[in-house]
C-alpha positions as CSV (number, residue, x, y, z in Angstrom):
1,M,-7.7,13.6,-3.8
2,G,-7.3,10.4,-5.1
3,T,-9.1,7.0,-5.9
4,V,-8.6,3.6,-4.4
5,R,-7.9,1.2,-7.1
6,A,-7.3,-2.0,-5.4
7,V,-7.3,-3.2,-1.5
8,C,-5.2,-6.7,-1.2
9,T,-3.9,-9.1,1.9
10,S,-2.0,-12.3,2.6
11,D,-1.7,-14.3,5.6
12,R,2.0,-14.4,5.0
13,R,4.7,-12.1,4.3
14,G,7.3,-12.2,1.6
15,I,4.4,-13.2,-0.9
16,Q,2.4,-11.5,-3.0
17,K,-0.7,-9.8,-1.9
18,T,-4.5,-11.0,-3.5
19,P,-6.7,-8.1,-4.1
20,T,-10.1,-8.5,-2.1
21,A,-13.5,-6.6,-2.4
22,S,-12.5,-4.6,1.0
23,I,-10.5,-4.3,4.1
24,T,-11.2,-3.9,7.4
25,L,-8.7,-1.9,9.5
26,K,-8.3,-1.9,13.2
27,V,-6.6,1.0,15.1
28,D,-3.2,0.6,16.0
29,H,-3.1,-3.3,14.6
30,G,-3.9,-2.5,10.7
31,I,-6.0,-4.7,8.2
32,E,-7.8,-7.8,9.9
33,G,-6.3,-10.9,8.3
34,D,-3.2,-9.7,6.8
35,A,0.3,-11.0,7.7
36,H,1.8,-7.3,8.4
37,A,-1.1,-6.4,11.1
38,G,0.4,-5.7,14.4
39,A,1.5,-2.9,16.8
40,W,4.2,-1.1,14.6
41,H,4.8,1.4,12.1
42,R,4.1,-0.7,9.0
43,Q,0.5,-1.6,9.7
44,V,-0.3,-1.1,5.6
45,S,1.4,-0.4,2.6
46,L,0.3,2.0,-0.3
47,L,1.6,2.1,-3.4
48,S,1.1,5.0,-6.5
49,Y,-1.1,3.5,-9.3
50,E,0.6,5.7,-11.8
51,K,4.2,4.5,-10.7
52,I,2.9,0.8,-11.0
53,E,1.6,1.6,-15.1
54,E,4.7,3.4,-15.1
55,F,6.6,0.4,-14.4
56,K,4.2,-2.1,-16.8
57,R,5.3,0.4,-19.5
58,R,8.8,-1.2,-18.8
59,G,7.6,-4.5,-20.0
60,A,6.9,-6.1,-16.8
61,S,3.4,-8.1,-15.9
62,V,2.5,-7.1,-12.8
63,E,-1.4,-7.7,-11.3
64,D,-2.5,-5.3,-7.9
65,G,-0.4,-6.9,-4.9
66,A,2.2,-8.1,-7.0
67,F,4.4,-5.7,-4.8
68,G,3.1,-6.3,-1.1
69,E,0.8,-3.3,-1.5
70,N,-2.2,-3.2,0.6
71,I,-3.9,-0.4,-1.0
72,V,-3.3,0.9,-4.7
73,V,-4.0,4.9,-5.1
74,E,-4.3,7.0,-8.0
75,G,-4.2,10.3,-8.1
76,I,-1.8,10.8,-4.9
77,D,2.0,10.5,-5.3
78,L,2.4,9.0,-2.1
79,S,6.4,9.3,-1.9
80,A,6.8,13.0,-2.1
81,L,4.3,13.5,0.9
82,P,6.1,14.1,4.0
83,L,6.3,11.4,7.1
84,G,3.5,12.3,9.5
85,T,1.0,13.2,6.5
86,R,-2.4,11.9,7.0
87,F,-4.8,10.1,4.7
88,K,-8.7,9.8,5.1
89,C,-10.5,7.2,3.3
90,N,-14.2,7.1,4.8
91,D,-13.8,6.7,8.9
92,V,-10.6,5.4,8.0
93,I,-7.4,7.8,8.9
94,L,-3.6,6.4,8.0
95,E,-0.5,8.3,9.4
96,L,2.4,8.0,7.0
97,T,5.3,6.7,9.1
98,Q,8.0,5.3,6.6
99,I,8.6,6.1,2.9
100,G,10.3,3.1,0.9
101,K,11.9,0.0,2.7
102,E,15.1,-1.7,2.3
103,C,15.2,-4.9,0.4
104,H,17.0,-7.4,1.7
105,A,16.5,-10.2,-0.6
106,H,15.2,-9.4,-3.8
107,C,11.7,-10.2,-4.8
108,A,9.9,-12.2,-7.7
109,I,9.2,-9.1,-9.3
110,Y,12.5,-8.2,-8.8
111,H,14.2,-11.5,-10.9
112,Q,11.7,-11.0,-13.4
113,V,12.2,-7.6,-14.8
114,G,15.3,-6.5,-12.8
115,D,13.6,-3.8,-10.6
116,C,11.2,-3.8,-8.1
117,I,9.5,0.0,-7.2
118,M,8.2,-1.1,-3.7
119,P,11.8,-0.3,-2.0
120,R,11.6,3.5,-3.1
121,E,7.8,4.3,-4.2
122,G,5.8,2.3,-1.2
123,V,5.0,3.9,1.9
124,F,4.0,2.7,5.3
125,T,1.3,3.8,7.4
126,K,-0.4,3.2,11.1
127,V,-4.0,3.4,11.3
128,I,-5.3,5.8,13.7
129,E,-9.2,5.2,12.7
130,G,-10.3,2.2,11.7
131,G,-13.1,1.4,9.1
132,T,-13.0,-0.3,5.5
133,I,-12.2,0.6,2.8
134,A,-13.1,-1.0,-1.1
135,P,-11.8,0.0,-4.5
136,G,-13.6,3.1,-5.9
137,D,-13.6,5.0,-2.7
138,T,-12.3,8.3,-2.0
139,I,-8.6,8.7,0.0
140,S,-7.8,12.2,0.6
141,V,-4.7,14.2,2.1
142,I,-6.0,15.9,5.0
143,S,-2.5,16.7,7.3
């Protein structure tokens, strides 16, 4: 079981996301108002809080959403889970569809510290059941 530390959105792709008080997720769409929403397999991105903190200890000054992640989760090593894993948070059910991603153009974080963790530590999900998620909510691996 884990805890949601932050939820973040952006209205354009390719930029850092901004923390928000809560997000509303729609089935087979993603987060309302987020640039990555749509009928595809990378509707919602998650990143482990512990991996972000480890990255900060290497000298990076990053805030929630800096890697383009939608949800920061503490207590679950997300990138160690197999594809098809499902997460439950409140009424929301997410299904893991991709681990990591190819980074075609290095982001601002990469240029700042010479590395970025999203391509190898970030995971992507699609929305199976919709609802609302906010910081402090509990998130569980259900399958």
